[in-house]
Residue frames as qw, qx, qy, qz and C-alpha x, y, z in Angstrom:
[[0.626, -0.577, -0.051, 0.522, -8.49, -50.90, 1.75],
 [0.448, 0.070, 0.311, 0.835, -6.85, -49.17, -1.20],
 [0.045, -0.685, -0.460, -0.562, -10.00, -47.12, -1.83],
 [0.508, -0.805, -0.283, 0.112, -10.12, -46.09, 1.82],
 [0.595, -0.370, 0.097, 0.707, -6.46, -45.02, 1.73],
 [0.280, 0.331, 0.414, 0.801, -7.04, -43.01, -1.45],
 [0.239, -0.800, -0.435, -0.338, -10.09, -41.36, 0.09],
 [0.592, -0.699, -0.153, 0.372, -8.08, -40.49, 3.20],
 [0.506, -0.112, 0.239, 0.821, -5.24, -39.00, 1.12],
 [0.075, 0.557, 0.465, 0.683, -7.77, -37.00, -0.90],
 [0.411, -0.826, -0.380, -0.073, -9.45, -35.78, 2.30],
 [0.605, -0.527, -0.027, 0.596, -6.10, -34.69, 3.75],
 [0.359, 0.125, 0.347, 0.857, -5.17, -32.80, 0.59],
 [0.119, -0.699, -0.493, -0.505, -8.62, -31.17, 0.46],
 [0.515, -0.781, -0.297, 0.193, -8.32, -30.16, 4.12],
 [0.549, -0.341, 0.110, 0.755, -4.92, -28.59, 3.46],
 [0.226, 0.240, 0.446, 0.832, -6.07, -26.70, 0.36],
 [0.126, -0.740, -0.647, -0.137, -9.52, -25.60, 1.55],
 [0.295, -0.793, -0.214, 0.489, -8.35, -22.65, 3.70],
 [0.339, -0.286, 0.374, 0.814, -6.23, -21.36, 0.83],
 [0.230, 0.531, 0.692, 0.431, -9.19, -21.10, -1.55],
 [0.095, -0.928, -0.336, 0.128, -10.47, -17.94, 0.17],
 [0.374, -0.652, 0.252, 0.609, -6.99, -16.45, -0.02],
 [0.375, 0.074, 0.658, 0.649, -6.68, -17.23, -3.73],
 [0.103, 0.752, 0.608, 0.232, -10.09, -15.69, -4.36],
 [0.239, -0.903, -0.129, 0.333, -9.10, -12.59, -2.38],
 [0.438, -0.382, 0.433, 0.689, -5.84, -12.30, -4.33],
 [0.287, 0.374, 0.674, 0.569, -7.77, -12.35, -7.61],
 [0.060, -0.883, -0.462, -0.049, -10.27, -9.75, -6.35],
 [0.371, -0.765, 0.070, 0.522, -7.45, -7.53, -5.12],
 [0.404, -0.118, 0.552, 0.719, -5.68, -7.75, -8.48],
 [0.157, 0.623, 0.655, 0.397, -8.94, -6.91, -10.28],
 [0.200, -0.918, -0.285, 0.189, -9.49, -3.92, -8.00],
 [0.424, -0.559, 0.279, 0.656, -5.91, -2.71, -8.61],
 [0.334, 0.191, 0.645, 0.660, -6.40, -3.02, -12.37],
 [0.011, 0.806, 0.561, 0.189, -9.69, -1.10, -12.13],
 [0.303, -0.846, -0.090, 0.430, -8.04, 1.67, -10.12],
 [0.396, -0.285, 0.459, 0.742, -5.28, 2.04, -12.72],
 [0.203, 0.452, 0.692, 0.525, -7.90, 2.15, -15.47],
 [0.124, -0.875, -0.467, 0.028, -10.10, 4.67, -13.64],
 [0.356, -0.712, 0.092, 0.598, -7.13, 6.94, -12.94],
 [0.346, -0.095, 0.583, 0.729, -5.94, 6.76, -16.56],
 [0.017, -0.417, -0.674, -0.610, -9.43, 7.30, -17.97],
 [0.068, -0.395, -0.579, 0.710, -10.83, 9.57, -15.24],
 [0.228, 0.250, -0.133, -0.932, -12.40, 11.95, -17.75],
 [0.498, -0.002, -0.640, -0.586, -14.45, 9.18, -19.35],
 [0.231, -0.227, -0.900, 0.292, -15.57, 7.50, -16.08],
 [0.243, -0.655, -0.501, -0.511, -19.20, 8.51, -15.56],
 [0.505, -0.812, 0.024, -0.293, -19.01, 8.89, -11.78],
 [0.536, 0.461, -0.590, 0.391, -15.36, 8.66, -10.80],
 [0.294, -0.472, 0.537, -0.634, -16.04, 9.24, -7.11],
 [0.884, -0.101, 0.208, -0.405, -18.35, 6.21, -6.96],
 [0.862, 0.373, -0.337, 0.061, -15.96, 4.14, -9.07],
 [0.265, 0.515, -0.635, 0.511, -13.06, 4.89, -6.71],
 [0.553, -0.349, 0.447, -0.610, -15.32, 4.13, -3.75],
 [0.962, 0.076, -0.031, -0.259, -16.24, 0.77, -5.23],
 [0.659, 0.456, -0.527, 0.283, -12.54, -0.07, -5.73],
 [0.102, -0.479, 0.614, -0.619, -11.95, 0.76, -2.05],
 [0.795, -0.176, 0.256, -0.521, -14.86, -1.47, -1.01],
 [0.939, 0.237, -0.246, -0.044, -13.60, -4.40, -3.05],
 [0.422, 0.517, -0.597, 0.446, -10.06, -3.95, -1.73],
 [0.319, -0.409, 0.565, -0.641, -11.23, -3.84, 1.87],
 [0.902, -0.057, 0.045, -0.426, -13.47, -6.88, 1.36],
 [0.818, 0.319, -0.462, 0.127, -10.34, -8.94, 0.70],
 [0.051, -0.660, 0.559, -0.500, -8.69, -8.03, 4.04],
 [0.778, -0.347, 0.373, -0.368, -10.26, -10.84, 6.13],
 [0.980, 0.186, 0.057, 0.047, -8.87, -13.48, 3.77],
 [0.636, 0.514, -0.251, 0.518, -5.45, -11.79, 3.74],
 [0.575, -0.805, -0.127, 0.077, -4.66, -11.33, 7.43],
 [0.592, -0.578, 0.199, 0.525, -1.65, -9.18, 8.13],
 [0.529, 0.301, 0.453, 0.651, -1.42, -8.09, 4.50],
 [0.058, -0.535, -0.158, 0.828, -1.22, -4.31, 4.04],
 [0.120, 0.061, 0.631, 0.764, -2.22, -4.36, 0.35],
 [0.050, -0.659, -0.724, -0.196, -6.01, -4.20, 0.80],
 [0.235, -0.833, -0.287, 0.411, -5.70, -1.09, 2.98],
 [0.299, -0.398, 0.342, 0.797, -3.06, 0.46, 0.75],
 [0.116, 0.282, 0.716, 0.628, -5.16, -0.05, -2.37],
 [0.133, -0.781, -0.610, -0.009, -8.28, 1.27, -0.62],
 [0.298, -0.717, -0.073, 0.625, -6.29, 4.29, 0.56],
 [0.245, -0.153, 0.514, 0.808, -5.06, 4.93, -2.97],
 [0.016, 0.539, 0.730, 0.420, -8.62, 4.75, -4.29],
 [0.223, -0.843, -0.430, 0.233, -9.77, 7.22, -1.64],
 [0.323, -0.521, 0.180, 0.769, -6.86, 9.52, -2.47],
 [0.163, 0.140, 0.657, 0.723, -7.83, 9.37, -6.15],
 [0.117, -0.698, -0.678, -0.199, -11.42, 10.18, -5.14],
 [0.051, 0.626, -0.068, 0.775, -10.18, 13.24, -3.25],
 [0.703, -0.659, -0.127, -0.235, -10.95, 11.95, 0.27],
 [0.375, 0.586, -0.572, 0.435, -7.56, 12.67, 1.85],
 [0.462, -0.475, 0.515, -0.544, -8.70, 12.09, 5.42],
 [0.952, -0.009, 0.184, -0.246, -10.01, 8.60, 4.64],
 [0.771, 0.507, -0.337, 0.185, -6.91, 7.86, 2.55],
 [0.030, 0.639, -0.598, 0.483, -4.68, 8.86, 5.48],
 [0.707, -0.312, 0.460, -0.438, -6.56, 6.52, 7.85],
 [0.971, 0.218, 0.038, -0.096, -6.30, 3.64, 5.39],
 [0.557, 0.622, -0.454, 0.312, -2.58, 4.24, 4.77],
 [0.251, -0.567, 0.614, -0.488, -1.97, 4.21, 8.51],
 [0.888, -0.093, 0.320, -0.318, -3.91, 0.95, 8.75],
 [0.867, 0.445, -0.206, 0.084, -1.75, -0.48, 5.95],
 [0.249, 0.672, -0.554, 0.423, 1.43, 0.66, 7.71],
 [0.604, -0.447, 0.490, -0.442, 0.29, -1.07, 10.88],
 [0.964, 0.080, 0.222, -0.120, 0.41, -4.33, 8.95],
 [0.787, -0.030, 0.317, 0.529, 3.74, -3.81, 7.20],
 [0.019, 0.835, -0.112, -0.538, 5.81, -1.10, 5.63],
 [0.688, 0.342, 0.415, 0.488, 6.67, -0.60, 2.01],
 [0.292, -0.210, 0.113, 0.926, 8.33, 2.41, 0.49],
 [0.070, -0.399, -0.578, -0.708, 5.28, 3.10, -1.71],
 [0.388, -0.720, -0.576, 0.022, 3.15, 3.42, 1.41],
 [0.425, -0.507, -0.142, 0.737, 5.57, 5.95, 2.87],
 [0.163, 0.060, 0.399, 0.900, 5.46, 7.91, -0.39],
 [0.231, -0.549, -0.603, -0.531, 1.65, 7.98, -0.49],
 [0.457, -0.676, -0.466, 0.343, 1.50, 8.83, 3.20],
 [0.328, -0.299, 0.072, 0.893, 3.68, 11.83, 2.29],
 [0.003, -0.284, -0.542, -0.791, 1.42, 12.78, -0.58],
 [0.353, -0.676, -0.606, -0.225, -1.74, 12.69, 1.50],
 [0.475, -0.589, -0.299, 0.582, -0.03, 14.54, 4.37],
 [0.226, -0.052, 0.248, 0.941, 0.96, 17.22, 1.86],
 [0.172, -0.481, -0.608, -0.608, -2.65, 17.47, 0.70],
 [0.484, -0.714, -0.505, 0.028, -3.79, 17.87, 4.29],
 [0.033, 0.903, -0.125, 0.409, -1.23, 20.61, 4.88],
 [0.749, -0.625, 0.210, 0.068, 1.00, 18.67, 7.25],
 [0.496, 0.771, -0.394, 0.061, 4.39, 19.47, 5.75],
 [0.248, -0.606, 0.726, -0.209, 6.47, 17.96, 8.60],
 [0.773, -0.003, 0.608, -0.180, 4.71, 14.55, 8.37],
 [0.771, 0.629, 0.022, -0.095, 4.92, 14.65, 4.58],
 [0.261, 0.786, -0.554, 0.089, 8.65, 15.33, 4.64],
 [0.454, -0.422, 0.756, -0.209, 9.27, 12.58, 7.21],
 [0.839, 0.239, 0.458, -0.171, 7.31, 10.10, 5.09],
 [0.644, 0.742, -0.183, -0.026, 9.14, 11.09, 1.90],
 [0.005, -0.715, 0.686, -0.134, 12.51, 10.75, 3.63],
 [0.640, -0.200, 0.713, -0.207, 11.57, 7.34, 5.04],
 [0.839, 0.456, 0.262, -0.137, 10.34, 6.15, 1.62],
 [0.505, 0.790, -0.342, 0.055, 13.44, 7.40, -0.17],
 [0.306, -0.606, 0.717, -0.160, 15.62, 5.82, 2.52],
 [0.759, 0.032, 0.637, -0.133, 14.01, 2.45, 1.74],
 [0.654, 0.403, 0.543, 0.338, 13.86, 2.94, -2.04],
 [0.178, -0.498, 0.150, 0.836, 15.74, 5.90, -3.59],
 [0.142, 0.212, 0.725, 0.640, 14.05, 5.22, -6.94],
 [0.033, -0.740, -0.664, 0.099, 10.84, 6.69, -5.48],
 [0.186, -0.572, -0.022, 0.799, 12.41, 10.13, -5.65],
 [0.112, 0.034, 0.633, 0.765, 11.70, 10.11, -9.39],
 [0.113, -0.596, -0.752, -0.259, 7.97, 10.26, -8.66],
 [0.241, -0.740, -0.357, 0.517, 8.24, 13.47, -6.63],
 [0.305, 0.946, 0.064, 0.093, 8.33, 17.00, -8.01],
 [0.692, 0.429, -0.263, 0.517, 11.96, 17.96, -8.75],
 [0.057, -0.675, 0.336, -0.655, 12.27, 20.53, -5.97],
 [0.795, -0.446, 0.198, -0.360, 10.81, 18.18, -3.37],
 [0.975, 0.111, -0.110, 0.157, 12.96, 15.32, -4.64],
 [0.457, 0.585, -0.354, 0.568, 16.10, 17.43, -4.37],
 [0.362, -0.622, 0.360, -0.593, 15.31, 18.38, -0.75],
 [0.929, -0.250, 0.150, -0.227, 14.53, 14.78, 0.18],
 [0.863, 0.338, -0.230, 0.297, 17.64, 13.47, -1.61],
 [0.171, 0.649, -0.434, 0.601, 19.76, 15.96, 0.38],
 [0.629, -0.507, 0.331, -0.487, 18.17, 14.78, 3.65],
 [0.999, -0.016, 0.025, -0.034, 18.76, 11.11, 2.77],
 [0.652, 0.529, -0.331, 0.431, 22.37, 11.86, 1.80],
 [0.164, -0.651, 0.445, -0.593, 22.86, 13.54, 5.18],
 [0.843, -0.326, 0.257, -0.342, 21.34, 10.52, 6.98],
 [0.947, 0.238, -0.154, 0.151, 23.57, 8.14, 5.02],
 [0.352, 0.613, -0.445, 0.550, 26.62, 10.16, 6.14],
 [0.504, -0.540, 0.396, -0.546, 25.36, 9.94, 9.73],
 [0.984, -0.066, 0.065, -0.152, 24.97, 6.19, 9.33],
 [0.780, 0.433, -0.296, 0.341, 28.48, 5.82, 7.89],
 [0.097, 0.607, -0.468, 0.635, 29.89, 7.84, 10.80],
 [0.426, -0.175, -0.840, 0.286, 28.09, 5.60, 13.29],
 [0.085, 0.035, 0.371, -0.924, 25.82, 8.38, 14.55],
 [0.609, -0.071, -0.273, -0.742, 22.52, 7.01, 13.28],
 [0.289, -0.154, 0.868, -0.372, 20.89, 4.57, 15.71],
 [0.473, 0.405, 0.758, -0.193, 17.71, 3.89, 13.76],
 [0.279, 0.406, 0.593, 0.636, 16.12, 4.50, 10.34],
 [0.113, -0.124, 0.019, -0.986, 14.40, 7.83, 9.86],
 [0.194, 0.335, 0.813, -0.435, 11.05, 7.83, 11.67],
 [0.047, 0.525, 0.672, 0.520, 7.65, 8.38, 10.09],
 [0.084, -0.200, 0.262, -0.940, 6.66, 10.71, 12.97]]
């Protein structure tokens, strides 16, 4: 009887943990892909075929998405890899996919960067404002002139909020 009870407890614990194993594996793969992207960006000149390397990072990141449902990080990392590879259109699609799963200020910032690259100044500005609204520290990663303009816009929005005239956060457009 004691052996049966122990086996049942073990089976229940195993059943509870089993679904998490894929998530843990995906988390490790995502972290490895993020580390590789940082390394490839830092050592771009010494990476034999940077475009393929960035593409592989994007593949690995996206392969983790099924085990991390609702998590924007796989799409955000894949978008960043595509941006580093110079594929702005693909990066934009992946950033939008990430934003559909959850918003972070870094996503807004990179959405602004890729929109700038694609020549869409209005979308870029809206994304920068939204990112700075969420996390003002991100302004430090923008060129000084852009940061100044965005800081002024956020300051204006904060005044509107304080005066009770702002009904919602700044939109992404």
